[in-house]
N, C-alpha and C positions, 0 to 999 in steps of 0.2 A: 846191946850187941856185945858179944865177947871181944876181948882185945885181939885175939888171933884172927877173928873174922874181919875186924876193922883193918888190920894190917893186910890181910889178903885183898880186901876191896881197894885199899890204897895202892897196893902194888899193881893191881889190874888197871886202876885209873891212870897211874903213871905210865904203864906200858902203852896204853891207848894214846895218851897225850904225846908221848915221845915216839909214837909209831914203831914200837918195838915188840918183839915176841920174847917169850921166856928164854928162848935159845940165845938171843942177843944179850940178855942180862947175864946168862951163864958165861958167855964169851968175854964180857966186860969185867966180870967179878972173879971168875975162877971158882965160884961156889959150885960144887958138883950139881949137875943137872938133876940127879936123883933127890938131892936135898931140896932144891927149888920145887920140883914137881910134886914131891910128897907133901910139902907144906901147902902148896897152892891147891892141891886136890883134897885137902883137909884130912889126909892120912896121918899127918903129924900136926900136933897142936901148937907147938912152941918153936920159936927160933931163938938162937942166942943173940945177945945184943951185938956181939962181934959180927955175926952173919948179917944182921940188919944194917949195921954200919957199912959193910961191903956192898949191900944192895943199894944203899944211898949213894955210895961212891959210883956204882954202876949207872945210876940215874943222874949223876953229877949234881947232887943236892946234899944238904946237911941233914942231920937227924932232926933238927928243929923244923926244917922245911917239910920233912916227911910227916911229922906229927901235926903240922899246922894245917889241919883239915877238919871240917865239921864232923867227920866220921868218928873222931876221937872225943867229942864233947860228952857223950854219955856211955862210955864203955864200961863193961863189967869185968871183973876178974874171971879168968878162965878157970 
């Protein structure tokens, strides 16, 4: 699986676990909704590390907690 696909799946998983919608993540992080939606709809392949850090802050987790998932065990370079 590509890294960007694994990140999308992890975000979807966290949204479900925390009973959140993408809109809630936007409100918590200030990341433009267009940035979130284009990435989540695979119209954009990459996120900056800074954006991913803000996403983690929105979920109230660290980057290491974000990547601590079996989704990332066999990722391939985009």
